[in-house]
C-alpha positions in Angstrom: 3.7 60.0 0.3 1.6 57.9 2.7 -0.8 56.8 -0.1 1.7 55.0 -2.3 3.4 53.5 0.8 0.0 52.3 2.1 -0.9 50.8 -1.3 2.4 49.0 -1.5 1.9 47.7 2.0 -1.5 46.3 1.1 0.0 44.6 -2.0 2.9 43.1 0.0 0.7 41.9 2.9 -1.7 40.3 0.5 1.1 38.7 -1.4 2.6 37.5 1.9 -0.7 36.0 2.9 -1.0 34.2 -0.5 2.5 32.8 -0.2 1.9 31.6 3.3 -1.3 29.9 2.1 0.6 28.3 -0.8 3.2 27.1 1.7 0.5 25.7 3.9 -1.0 23.9 1.0 2.5 22.5 0.1 2.9 21.3 3.7 -0.5 19.6 3.5 0.4 18.0 0.2 3.6 16.6 1.7 1.6 15.3 4.6 -0.9 13.5 2.3 1.9 12.1 0.3 3.4 10.6 3.4 0.1 9.0 4.2 -0.3 7.6 0.7 3.3 6.4 0.7 2.9 4.7 4.1 -0.4 3.2 2.9 1.2 1.8 -0.2 4.1 0.5 1.9 1.5 -1.2 4.1 -0.1 -2.9 1.1 3.3 -4.1 -0.1 4.3 -5.5 3.3 0.9 -7.2 3.7 1.0 -8.9 0.3 4.7 -9.6 0.7 3.9 -11.4 3.9 1.3 -13.5 2.0 3.9 -14.3 -0.7 6.5 -15.3 1.9 3.9 -17.5 3.6 3.2 -19.3 0.3 7.0 -19.7 -0.3 7.3 -21.1 3.2 4.6 -23.6 2.5 6.7 -25.2 -0.2 10.2 -24.6 1.1 9.8 -24.8 4.9 12.8 -22.4 5.1 13.3 -20.7 8.4 14.8 -17.7 6.6 11.5 -17.4 4.7 9.5 -17.7 7.9 11.7 -15.0 9.4 11.0 -12.7 6.4 7.3 -13.5 6.8 7.3 -12.4 10.5 9.5 -9.4 9.5 6.9 -8.3 6.9 4.1 -8.6 9.5 6.1 -6.6 12.0 6.8 -3.9 9.5 3.1 -3.8 8.5 2.2 -3.2 12.2 4.8 -0.4 12.3 3.2 1.1 9.2 -0.1 1.1 11.0 1.4 3.0 13.9 2.9 5.6 11.6 -0.4 6.0 9.8 -2.1 6.4 13.2 0.3 9.3 14.0 -0.2 10.9 10.6 -4.0 10.8 10.9 -4.3 12.0 14.6 -6.0 15.2 13.5 -8.4 13.5 11.1 -11.1 11.7 13.1 -12.9 10.3 10.1 -9.8 8.9 8.5 -8.6 7.7 11.9 -11.8 5.7 12.4 -11.4 4.2 8.9 -7.8 3.3 9.8 -9.0 1.6 13.0 -11.5 -0.5 11.0 -8.7 -1.3 8.5 -6.5 -2.4 11.4 -9.1 -4.8 12.6 -9.4 -6.3 9.1 -5.6 -6.5 8.8 -5.2 -8.1 12.2 -7.7 -10.7 11.2 -5.7 -11.5 8.0 -2.4 -11.5 9.9 -3.8 -13.8 12.5 -5.0 -16.2 9.8 -1.5 -16.1 8.2 0.2 -16.6 11.5 -2.1 -19.5 12.3 -1.4 -21.1 8.9 2.4 -20.5 9.3 2.3 -22.1 12.7 0.6 -25.2 11.3 3.1 -25.4 8.5 6.0 -24.9 10.9 4.7 -27.8 13.0 4.5 -29.9 9.9 0.7 -30.4 10.2 -1.0 -31.8 7.1 -3.5 -29.3 5.7 -6.2 -31.2 3.7 -7.4 -29.8 0.4 -10.8 -28.8 1.8 -9.3 -27.1 4.8 -6.7 -25.4 2.7 -9.4 -24.1 0.3 -11.4 -22.7 3.3 -8.3 -21.1 4.7 -7.4 -19.7 1.3 -10.9 -18.2 0.9 -10.7 -16.7 4.4 -7.3 -15.2 3.7 -8.5 -14.0 0.3 -11.7 -12.4 1.8 -9.6 -10.7 4.5 -7.1 -9.5 1.9 -9.9 -8.2 -0.4 -11.6 -6.3 2.4 -8.3 -5.0 3.6 -7.4 -3.8 0.1 -10.8 -2.1 -0.4 -10.7 -0.3 2.9 -7.1 0.8 2.4 -8.0 2.0 -1.1 -10.8 4.1 0.4 -8.2 5.7 2.7 -5.8 6.3 -0.2 -8.5 7.6 -2.4 -9.5 10.2 0.2 -5.9 11.3 0.6 -5.4 11.3 -3.1 -8.4 13.6 -3.6 -7.1 15.9 -0.8 -3.8 16.0 -2.6 -5.5 17.0 -5.8 -7.5 19.7 -4.0 -4.3 21.0 -2.4 -2.6 21.0 -5.8 -5.4 23.1 -7.2 -5.2 25.4 -4.2 -1.4 25.7 -4.7 -1.9 26.5 -8.4 -4.5 29.2 -7.6 -2.1 30.5 -5.0 0.7 30.8 -7.5 -1.6 32.5 -9.9 -2.6 35.0 -7.1 1.1 35.5 -6.4 1.7 36.3 -10.0 -1.3 38.6 -10.1 -0.3 40.4 -6.9 3.3 40.7 -8.1 2.2 42.0 -11.5 -0.2 44.3 -9.8 2.6 45.5 -7.6 4.9 46.0 -10.5 2.3 47.9 -12.4 1.6 50.0 -9.4 5.3 50.5 -8.8 5.7 51.6 -12.4 2.7 54.0 -12.2 3.8 55.5 -9.0 7.4 55.6 -10.2 6.3 57.6 -13.2 4.5 60.0 -10.9 6.8 59.9 -8.0 10.2 58.9 -9.5 12.0 60.5 -6.5 10.3 58.1 -4.1 11.7 54.9 -5.5 15.3 54.0 -6.3 16.9 51.7 -8.8 17.6 49.2 -6.0 13.9 48.8 -5.1 13.0 48.2 -8.8 15.8 45.6 -9.1 14.7 43.7 -5.9 11.1 43.6 -7.1 12.4 42.3 -10.5 14.3 39.5 -8.7 11.2 38.6 -6.7 9.2 38.4 -9.9 11.8 36.3 -11.6 11.9 33.9 -8.6 8.2 33.6 -8.8 8.4 32.6 -12.5 11.3 30.2 -11.8 9.4 28.6 -9.0 6.4 27.9 -11.2 8.8 26.3 -13.8 10.6 24.3 -11.1 13.9 25.9 -12.1 16.7 27.0 -9.6 15.9 30.4 -8.0 18.2 33.4 -8.0 20.3 34.0 -4.8 18.4 35.1 -1.7 18.0 38.9 -1.3 19.8 40.5 1.5 18.0 42.7 4.0 15.2 42.6 6.5 12.5 44.5 4.4 9.3 42.9 3.2 10.7 42.0 -0.2 13.7 40.2 1.3 11.4 38.3 3.7 9.1 37.3 0.9 12.1 36.1 -1.2 13.3 34.0 1.7 9.8 32.4 1.9 10.1 31.6 -1.8 13.5 30.0 -1.3 12.3 28.0 1.7 9.3 26.8 -0.1 11.4 25.8 -3.1 13.8 23.9 -0.8 10.9 22.0 0.8 9.5 21.0 -2.6 12.9 20.0 -3.9 13.5 17.8 -0.7 10.1 16.1 -1.2 10.9 15.4 -4.8 14.4 14.2 -3.9 13.0 11.7 -1.4 10.6 10.3 -3.9 13.3 9.9 -6.5 15.6 8.2 -4.0 13.0 5.6 -3.3 12.6 4.8 -7.0 16.3 5.1 -7.9 17.5 2.7 -5.1 14.8 0.1 -5.5 16.2 -3.3 -6.5 13.0 -4.3 -8.4 12.0 -2.6 -11.7 9.2 -0.1 -10.9 7.4 1.3 -13.9 4.1 2.6 -15.3 2.5 1.5 -18.5 -0.3 3.3 -20.3 -3.5 1.8 -21.7 -1.8 1.2 -25.1 1.0 -0.9 -23.5 3.8 1.7 -23.7 6.2 2.5 -20.9 5.6 5.9 -19.4 8.1 5.9 -16.5 10.8 3.4 -15.5 13.2 3.5 -12.5 17.0 3.0 -13.0 16.8 -0.6 -11.8 15.9 -1.5 -15.4 19.5 -0.9 -16.5 20.9 -3.3 -14.0 18.2 -5.9 -14.2 17.4 -5.9 -18.0 20.4 -4.1 -19.5 18.0 -1.4 -20.9 18.1 2.2 -19.8 14.9 3.9 -18.7 15.3 6.4 -21.6 15.3 3.5 -24.1 12.2 1.9 -22.5 10.0 5.0 -22.2 7.6 5.2 -25.2 8.3 1.6 -26.1 5.7 -1.2 -26.0 6.1 -4.0 -23.4 5.8 -6.5 -26.4 9.4 -5.7 -27.3 10.5 -6.8 -23.8 8.4 -9.9 -22.9 9.0 -13.3 -24.6 6.5 -14.0 -27.4 5.2 -17.2 -25.7 4.1 -15.1 -22.6 2.6 -12.1 -24.4 -1.0 -13.5 -24.5 -1.1 -14.3 -20.8 0.4 -10.9 -20.0 -2.3 -9.1 -22.1 -5.0 -11.1 -20.4 -3.6 -10.2 -17.0 -3.4 -6.5 -17.9 -7.0 -6.6 -19.1 -8.2 -8.3 -16.0 -6.3 -5.8 -13.8 -7.9 -2.9 -15.6 -11.4 -4.5 -15.3 -10.8 -5.0 -11.6 -9.6 -1.5 -11.0 -7.7 -1.1 -7.7 -7.0 -4.8 -7.3 -3.5 -6.2 -7.3 -2.7 -9.0 -9.8 0.5 -10.9 -10.5 1.8 -12.9 -13.4 5.1 -14.7 -14.1 6.8 -14.6 -17.5 10.1 -14.2 -19.2 11.8 -10.9 -20.1 14.4 -10.7 -22.9 17.3 -8.5 -21.9 19.4 -6.3 -24.1 21.9 -9.2 -24.3 19.2 -11.7 -25.3 19.3 -13.3 -21.9 15.9 -14.6 -20.7 15.0 -13.7 -17.1 12.1 -15.2 -15.1 10.1 -12.2 -13.7 7.1 -11.9 -11.4 5.0 -8.8 -12.2 2.7 -7.2 -9.7 0.2 -5.0 -11.4 -2.4 -2.4 -10.4 -4.5 -0.1 -12.6 -5.3 3.5 -11.7 -8.4 4.9 -13.1 -7.4 8.5 -12.2 -4.0 8.3 -13.9 -5.1 5.8 -16.7 -1.9 3.9 -16.0 -0.8 0.5 -14.9 1.6 0.7 -12.0 4.0 -2.3 -12.1 6.7 -3.9 -10.0 8.8 -6.5 -11.8 10.7 -8.8 -9.4 13.5 -11.1 -10.8 12.7 -14.8 -9.8 15.4 -16.4 -12.0 17.3 -17.8 -9.1 14.2 -19.4 -7.7 13.4 -20.9 -11.0 16.9 -22.3 -11.3 16.7 -23.9 -7.9 13.3 -25.5 -8.8 14.9 -26.9 -12.0 17.9 -28.2 -10.2 15.6 -29.9 -7.7 13.7 -31.6 -10.6 16.9 -32.6 -12.3 18.2 -34.1 -9.0 15.0 -36.1 -8.5 15.2 -37.3 -12.1 18.8 -38.3 -11.7 18.1 -40.2 -8.5 15.2 -42.0 -10.2 16.9 -43.0 -13.5 20.6 -43.0 -12.6 20.5 -44.7 -9.2 17.3 -46.6 -8.6 17.3 -48.5 -11.9 20.8 -50.0 -11.5 20.2 -50.7 -7.8 17.0 -52.6 -8.7 19.0 -54.6 -11.2 21.6 -55.4 -8.6 18.8 -56.4 -6.2 17.4 -58.8 -8.7 20.9 -60.3 -9.5 21.6 -60.8 -5.7 18.3 -62.6 -5.4 19.2 -64.9 -8.2 22.6 -65.6 -6.6 20.9 -66.3 -3.3 18.5 -68.7 -4.9 21.3 -70.6 -6.6 20.6 -69.6 -10.1 24.4 -69.4 -10.8 25.5 -72.3 -8.7 26.0 -72.9 -5.0 28.0 -70.5 -2.9 30.0 -71.0 0.2 28.8 -70.2 3.7 31.0 -67.2 3.8 29.7 -66.1 0.4 26.1 -66.4 1.7 26.9 -64.1 4.6 28.5 -61.6 2.2 25.6 -62.0 -0.2 23.1 -61.4 2.6 25.0 -58.3 3.7 25.1 -57.0 0.1 21.3 -57.6 -0.3 20.7 -55.7 2.9 22.9 -52.8 1.8 21.1 -52.6 -1.6 17.7 -52.8 0.0 18.7 -49.9 2.4 19.9 -47.8 -0.6 16.7 -48.5 -2.5 14.6 -47.5 0.6 16.6 -44.3 1.0 16.1 -43.4 -2.7 12.4 -44.2 -2.4 12.2 -42.0 0.7 13.8 -39.1 -1.2 11.4 -39.6 -4.1 8.4 -39.9 -1.8 9.4 -36.7 0.0 9.4 -34.9 -3.4 5.9 -36.4 -4.1 4.7 -35.2 -0.7 5.8 -31.6 -1.4 4.1 -31.8 -4.8 0.9 -33.4 -3.3 1.3 -36.5 -5.5 1.8 -39.3 -3.1 -0.5 -41.8 -4.7 -2.6 -44.5 -2.9 -4.4 -47.6 -4.1 -7.0 -48.7 -1.5 -8.4 -52.2 -1.2 -9.1 -54.7 1.6 -5.7 -55.6 3.2 -4.9 -58.3 5.8 -2.8 -56.3 8.2 -1.1 -59.3 9.6 0.1 -60.2 6.1 1.5 -56.7 5.8 3.4 -57.2 9.0 4.8 -60.6 7.9 6.0 -59.2 4.5 7.6 -56.3 6.3 9.5 -58.6 8.7 10.7 -60.6 5.7 12.0 -57.4 4.1 14.1 -56.4 7.1 15.1 -60.0 8.1 18.7 -59.6 6.8 19.1 -56.2 8.5 17.8 -57.7 11.8 20.3 -60.6 11.6 23.1 -58.2 11.0 22.3 -56.4 14.2 21.5 -59.7 16.0 18.0 -58.6 16.8 14.9 -60.9 16.8 11.5 -59.8 15.7 8.4 -61.3 17.5 5.0 -60.9 15.8 1.6 -61.5 17.3 -0.7 -63.5 15.0 -3.9 -61.6 14.7 -5.5 -61.3 11.2 -7.3 -58.0 10.8 -8.7 -56.5 7.6 -8.3 -52.8 6.9 -9.0 -50.6 3.8 -5.6 -49.4 2.6 -2.6 -49.6 0.3 -0.6 -52.7 1.2 2.6 -51.5 -0.4 2.5 -48.1 1.5 1.6 -49.9 4.7 4.6 -52.2 4.2 6.7 -49.0 3.7 5.5 -47.7 7.0 6.2 -51.0 8.8 9.7 -51.4 7.2 10.6 -47.8 8.3 9.4 -48.4 11.9 11.0 -51.8 12.2 14.3 -50.5 10.8 14.4 -47.7 13.3 13.6 -50.1 16.1 16.4 -52.5 15.0 19.0 -49.6 14.8 18.2 -48.5 18.3 18.1 -52.0 19.9 21.0 -53.6 21.6 22.6 -56.9 20.4 20.6 -60.0 21.3 17.6 -57.7 21.7 14.0 -58.4 20.8 11.4 -56.3 19.0 7.7 -57.0 19.5 5.0 -56.3 16.9 1.5 -56.3 18.4 -1.8 -55.7 16.7 -4.9 -54.7 18.6 -8.3 -53.6 17.5 -11.6 -52.0 18.7 -14.9 -51.4 17.0 -13.6 -48.7 14.7 -9.8 -48.8 14.5 -6.9 -51.2 14.7 -3.5 -50.3 16.3 -0.1 -51.7 15.4 2.7 -51.3 18.0 6.4 -51.8 17.4 8.1 -52.2 20.8 11.8 -52.1 21.3 13.9 -52.1 24.4 16.8 -49.9 23.2 18.1 -46.5 24.3 14.8 -44.8 23.7 14.0 -41.2 22.6 14.9 -38.3 24.8 11.8 -36.5 26.3 10.6 -33.6 24.2 11.5 -35.2 20.9 8.3 -37.2 20.5 6.8 -34.7 18.0 10.0 -33.4 16.4 11.1 -36.8 15.0 8.0 -36.8 12.7 9.2 -33.5 11.1 11.3 -33.6 8.0 15.1 -34.0 8.5 14.7 -34.2 12.3 16.5 -36.9 14.3 16.5 -37.5 18.0 19.9 -37.3 19.6 21.3 -40.6 20.8 20.9 -41.3 24.5 23.7 -43.9 24.7 26.2 -41.8 22.7 26.2 -44.1 19.6 25.9 -42.5 16.2 23.3 -44.0 14.0 22.9 -43.3 10.2 19.7 -41.9 8.8 18.2 -39.0 6.8 15.3 -38.0 9.0 12.9 -38.7 6.1 11.4 -42.1 7.0 9.2 -41.0 9.9 7.7 -37.9 8.1 6.8 -40.2 5.2 5.2 -42.7 7.6 3.2 -39.9 9.1 1.9 -38.8 5.7 1.0 -42.3 4.6 -0.8 -43.1 7.9 -2.7 -39.8 7.8 -3.8 -40.4 4.2 -5.3 -43.7 5.5 -7.3 -41.6 7.9 -5.2 -42.6 10.8 -2.7 -41.3 13.4 0.9 -42.1 14.4 3.0 -41.5 17.5 5.6 -42.7 19.9 5.8 -43.2 23.6 8.4 -44.5 26.2 8.5 -48.3 26.7 8.2 -49.4 30.3 11.6 -50.5 31.4 13.4 -48.6 28.6 13.1 -48.2 24.9 10.4 -46.8 22.6 7.0 -47.9 21.4 6.0 -46.6 17.9 2.3 -47.0 17.1 -0.1 -46.2 14.4 -3.9 -46.5 14.1 -6.0 -46.8 11.0 -9.7 -47.5 10.5 -10.9 -51.1 10.2 -13.0 -52.4 7.4 -16.6 -52.3 8.7 -15.8 -49.5 11.3 -17.6 -46.2 11.2 -14.5 -44.5 9.8 -14.9 -46.5 6.5 -18.0 -44.5 5.7 
């Protein structure tokens, strides 16, 4: 009697040990999955921060800047989570610390760039290229080091999976051995075993098979014996595996972007439910189909080339924009993020809908075109007609008519200046503010500028006094006139009636300086730098409301800086403001 009981105990204890080992492997697998998931989230947050920074560069949107900071903060949180997960792995922890230093460097560069953009600093092409290379180098190093960490955890996951599989095989072998032993002993000692024991062992065997097939287990056995305990372990392990699978599925099912995988032949292997909402195609319809049926024909070649480049640069993240044709024949603009996995032989892709962004860009272009063709052209014709009227081309006009004509000319000139400011702002954003440099008499520029705003000055009963000092500079005379007209107009607006504005020109060996001095209300302290930012205007000190768009001074700043100069404002002694700008002289060292 003791022999069969002893044998059964040996089998059950061994089986219990194997199950415990399988459970441990499952726990380790879950742990590594958490590490990989957190690492992947870290990559996404890091690159999303870079994307938000690029968007902020062109939009200057505070919301985009906020999302940029949020992405960096989330990435730092991901590092903290990874640190907790890797506390018991010294080698991986050391790799994470090195990775953190690399990421901090990249984040610091991004924050520095964002700060400069936020302060409206001009980033020259060479400086921008250097900064881009530094960011790119930091990002590449970060991706490589993070990939080493992910690869290590992926290999450990694979080893754990192999251990689990071997454990399941051992479980089956032990159970089968137990069953065979039970049958043999039952044949010899039928009085020692009951029908209930055989049924419970059969339930345990069935649960083992169901677990291996990932199918629902039979109800938990009652009792406190070894078989019931073992069955409870099986059910607990099945619950943990199901929970891990459920969490992964929730992430994919609730993602807004389409997340999918494509094999080397270009066929969809897996697609999350977002495809139904975004593209009107169910995942079941896409799986097994080629991407060529989804992407617009004019974009197919570029997409193929991007896939090939992504596979060649295994592990690197590439992106491409194209159009996707939905089930209702609607064309959506989509940005694809692609990464190739050598181990899986699959492209892992995230498709983000950018149709709204594209529509905004088109509306912006249409708006600029409308301003240029529908407003500036007729206003220019009106300006020419008013000039002819003023010169007597259509006969003499009364004194009252001359005043009204002068007022109309001033209004038309102001509208044309406003439209030009809007168009120049668009050119600034596109980096297309053109300059034609030649030797220019700066005094002549000042005189022509004063003539342009003469009517505006008379309307406000303000006199403009100019110091006669001819100085030759290398510059674009029309653009310099644009700067002077903007600065003079501002000075006139903020001057009192019967006021006087002084225009002084000074020079040294390398630069010349133009100062526009008014004696008006002045600019409140703290706004000296803000007023050179786009759409920023200083509050009125005297309570009077003055019209303006906040575009003139930023354009002046850009023009002066493209001449290699600087611009600024300071308080005028006795009240008022002094705007100044400095540009290199012809013959100065700056010309070289």
